[in-house]
C-alpha positions in Angstrom: -47.9 34.8 -39.2 -49.7 34.0 -35.3 -49.3 30.8 -35.8 -45.4 30.9 -36.3 -45.3 33.5 -33.4 -46.8 31.0 -30.7 -44.3 28.1 -32.5 -41.3 30.3 -31.8 -42.4 30.9 -28.2 -43.4 27.2 -27.4 -40.0 25.8 -29.0 -37.9 28.4 -27.3 -39.9 28.2 -24.1 -39.1 24.0 -24.3 -34.9 25.2 -25.2 -34.8 27.4 -22.1 -36.1 24.8 -19.7 -34.2 21.7 -21.0 -30.7 24.2 -20.9 -31.7 25.4 -17.1 -32.6 21.5 -16.2 -29.5 19.7 -14.9 -27.5 17.2 -16.3 -27.0 14.1 -14.5 -24.2 11.1 -15.1 -24.4 8.4 -12.7 -24.5 4.1 -11.8 -26.7 2.1 -10.8 -26.7 -2.0 -9.8 -29.5 -4.3 -9.4 -30.7 -7.5 -8.9 -33.3 -8.9 -10.7 -35.6 -12.3 -10.0 -36.3 -13.7 -13.3 -38.9 -16.1 -15.0 -38.1 -16.7 -19.1 -40.6 -19.0 -21.1 -39.8 -20.5 -24.3 -42.1 -21.9 -26.9 -41.9 -23.9 -29.9 -44.1 -26.5 -31.6 -46.5 -26.1 -29.1 -44.3 -27.2 -25.8 -43.8 -24.5 -23.7 -40.8 -24.3 -20.8 -40.6 -21.9 -17.4 -37.0 -21.4 -16.0 -36.2 -19.6 -13.0 -33.2 -17.4 -13.5 -31.9 -14.4 -11.6 -29.7 -11.7 -12.8 -27.3 -8.8 -12.3 -27.5 -5.4 -13.9 -25.0 -2.5 -13.7 -25.1 0.6 -16.0 -24.2 4.4 -16.6 -26.7 6.3 -16.9 -27.2 9.5 -18.6 -30.1 12.0 -17.6 -31.6 16.1 -17.7 -34.3 17.0 -15.3 -35.3 18.7 -12.1 -35.8 17.7 -8.6 -39.0 17.5 -7.8 -39.8 17.1 -11.5 -39.4 15.1 -14.8 -36.2 13.8 -15.4 -35.8 11.4 -18.5 -32.6 9.3 -18.7 -30.7 7.4 -21.1 -29.4 3.7 -19.3 -26.9 1.5 -21.0 -26.5 -1.8 -19.1 -25.1 -4.9 -18.7 -27.0 -7.8 -17.9 -25.2 -11.0 -16.7 -27.5 -14.3 -16.2 -27.2 -16.4 -13.7 -28.4 -19.7 -15.8 -28.0 -19.3 -19.8 -31.6 -18.7 -21.9 -30.5 -19.9 -25.0 -26.9 -21.7 -25.5 -24.3 -23.4 -22.5 -21.6 -20.5 -23.8 -23.4 -17.0 -23.7 -24.8 -15.2 -20.1 -24.3 -11.8 -20.9 -27.0 -9.0 -22.4 -26.1 -5.2 -23.6 -29.7 -3.2 -23.2 -29.9 0.8 -24.3 -32.8 2.1 -22.2 -34.9 5.5 -22.3 -36.6 6.4 -19.3 -39.1 9.1 -18.1 -38.7 9.7 -14.1 -41.5 11.9 -12.2 -40.4 13.1 -8.8 -42.0 14.5 -5.7 -40.2 16.9 -3.1 -40.7 15.7 0.1 -39.0 17.5 2.9 -35.6 19.6 1.6 -33.5 16.7 -0.2 -35.8 13.2 -0.6 -37.6 12.5 -4.0 -39.8 9.7 -3.9 -40.4 8.9 -7.8 -42.3 6.6 -10.1 -40.3 5.7 -13.3 -41.8 3.9 -16.2 -39.4 3.2 -19.7 -38.4 1.1 -22.9 -35.8 -0.5 -24.2 -33.7 -2.9 -26.7 -30.9 -5.5 -26.0 -29.1 -8.0 -27.9 -27.1 -11.1 -26.5 -25.2 -13.7 -28.6 -26.0 -17.2 -29.2 -24.4 -20.4 -30.8 -25.9 -23.2 -32.6 -29.0 -21.1 -33.8 -30.1 -20.2 -37.3 -28.9 -16.1 -36.5 -25.0 -15.7 -34.2 -27.6 -13.1 -32.4 -30.6 -12.3 -30.9 -32.2 -9.2 -29.9 -34.9 -8.3 -27.3 -37.5 -5.3 -26.3 -38.3 -4.3 -22.9 -41.0 -2.5 -20.9 -40.6 -1.7 -17.5 -42.3 0.3 -14.7 -41.4 1.2 -10.9 -41.5 3.4 -7.9 -37.8 4.6 -6.2 -36.7 7.6 -3.7 -33.9 9.8 -4.5 -31.6 11.0 -1.8 -29.3 14.4 -1.7 -27.1 13.5 0.4 -25.0 17.4 -0.6 -24.9 19.8 -3.5 -24.6 17.6 -6.8 -24.9 14.3 -5.1 -27.4 11.8 -5.3 -28.4 7.8 -4.2 -31.5 6.6 -5.0 -32.5 3.1 -4.9 -36.3 1.4 -6.4 -37.5 -1.8 -7.3 -39.1 -2.4 -10.8 -41.1 -4.8 -12.7 -39.1 -5.6 -16.1 -40.7 -7.4 -18.9 -38.8 -8.6 -22.2 -39.7 -10.0 -25.3 -37.2 -12.1 -27.3 -37.2 -11.9 -30.9 -38.1 -15.4 -32.5 -35.2 -17.4 -33.0 -34.5 -20.9 -35.2 -33.3 -24.3 -34.2 -33.1 -26.3 -37.5 -36.2 -25.8 -38.7 -38.0 -25.4 -35.4 -38.6 -21.3 -34.5 -38.3 -20.6 -30.4 -40.7 -18.0 -28.9 -39.2 -16.5 -25.7 -40.3 -13.6 -23.2 -38.6 -12.8 -19.2 -40.6 -10.9 -16.6 -38.9 -10.2 -13.2 -38.8 -7.8 -10.3 -35.3 -5.7 -10.2 -34.4 -3.9 -6.8 -31.2 -1.6 -7.5 -29.1 0.8 -6.1 -27.8 3.8 -7.4 -25.6 7.1 -7.5 -25.5 9.7 -9.6 -23.8 13.6 -10.3 -25.4 16.7 -11.2 -23.3 19.0 -13.4 
């Protein structure tokens, strides 16, 4: 009985703290210097590639505390990775952000997250390819006026694409890069 009371108190505490947290929506734009590495039949090829990343983010959290956000991005590579016709990647990420308070309106933060994405391809056994990614970085959020925030930062991004077949050859691909980004958010 005491165990159920304690569990109820913990759950109600978590729910009330989530309801008191600010909900926000925003946009981020980033530029990435990326390196893609493909391996097949013991042969590896490395390619430098850049991409732009624009995304909409939905989050919850409190200033100077923890924030959790879901981000949906459209990524456009400068050079194709798998074929000559498709260079766009759609990605969904979950990010965990720990902010620190410095002064009245400045919030430096650490961020880590993970995600999943997909891209159409031609000429392979499959018509699309999926990827999984990890990211981590740091940044600064500035509260310009009540409810309006500007942020910027740098992230390291690592991607592992699913293995894909070209005829009888299996190709394994990874990518990694450093992303510089700017964003704006509105908290409700």
